[in-house]
C-alpha positions in Angstrom: 15.6 -31.3 33.3 16.4 -32.1 29.6 20.3 -32.3 29.9 20.1 -34.3 32.8 17.8 -36.6 30.7 20.6 -37.0 28.5 23.8 -37.4 30.6 21.3 -39.8 32.7 20.9 -42.1 29.1 24.8 -41.8 28.4 25.1 -43.1 31.6 27.0 -40.2 33.9 23.7 -39.9 36.3 22.5 -43.4 37.2 23.4 -43.1 41.0 21.0 -42.6 43.4 21.5 -40.2 45.5 18.1 -39.4 47.1 17.3 -40.4 51.0 15.2 -41.6 52.6 13.9 -38.8 55.2 11.1 -40.7 56.1 9.5 -44.0 56.2 9.1 -43.6 51.6 9.8 -40.4 51.9 12.4 -39.3 49.8 15.0 -36.3 49.2 16.9 -36.0 46.3 18.1 -33.6 43.4 17.0 -33.9 39.5 19.2 -36.5 38.8 17.1 -38.8 41.0 13.8 -37.5 40.1 14.6 -38.6 36.2 16.1 -42.3 37.5 13.2 -43.9 36.5 14.5 -47.5 37.2 15.3 -46.8 41.1 11.6 -44.5 41.2 9.6 -48.0 40.4 12.0 -50.2 42.7 11.5 -47.7 45.9 7.9 -48.0 44.6 8.0 -44.1 44.3 4.9 -43.0 42.5 4.7 -39.4 42.9 7.5 -36.7 42.7 7.4 -32.6 44.0 9.6 -30.9 42.1 10.6 -27.2 43.6 12.9 -26.2 39.9 12.0 -23.2 37.2 11.6 -23.9 34.0 11.2 -28.1 34.4 9.3 -30.3 32.3 8.0 -33.8 34.0 10.0 -36.6 32.5 7.9 -39.2 33.2 4.1 -38.8 33.2 3.0 -42.3 31.9 4.8 -43.4 35.1 4.4 -41.1 37.8 2.1 -38.2 39.3 3.8 -34.1 39.2 3.1 -31.6 41.4 5.3 -28.7 40.3 5.8 -25.7 42.2 7.9 -22.7 40.2 10.8 -21.4 42.4 14.0 -21.1 42.2 17.3 -23.0 44.3 17.9 -20.1 46.5 18.2 -19.4 49.7 16.1 -16.1 49.9 13.1 -18.3 48.0 10.4 -18.6 49.9 8.2 -21.6 49.2 5.9 -21.7 52.4 3.0 -20.3 50.9 2.5 -23.0 49.0 1.8 -25.4 51.8 -0.3 -23.4 53.5 
């Protein structure tokens, strides 16, 4: 996440790529999760992060739920939602 924040700060990741999959529910990547201005513009106040080794970049502005899991097809995350 640190690398993403550095790339965002120099302007390389400022494009918003998240998709609104339900009204008020967005699905996006790490570059979207660190785009504080877009998160605030869209009134997003909570972020679910499913990754390994990521720290919440804006804990003073957003509420985070973190699931330590790898982005792999065989990674099961269903037990986190029971």
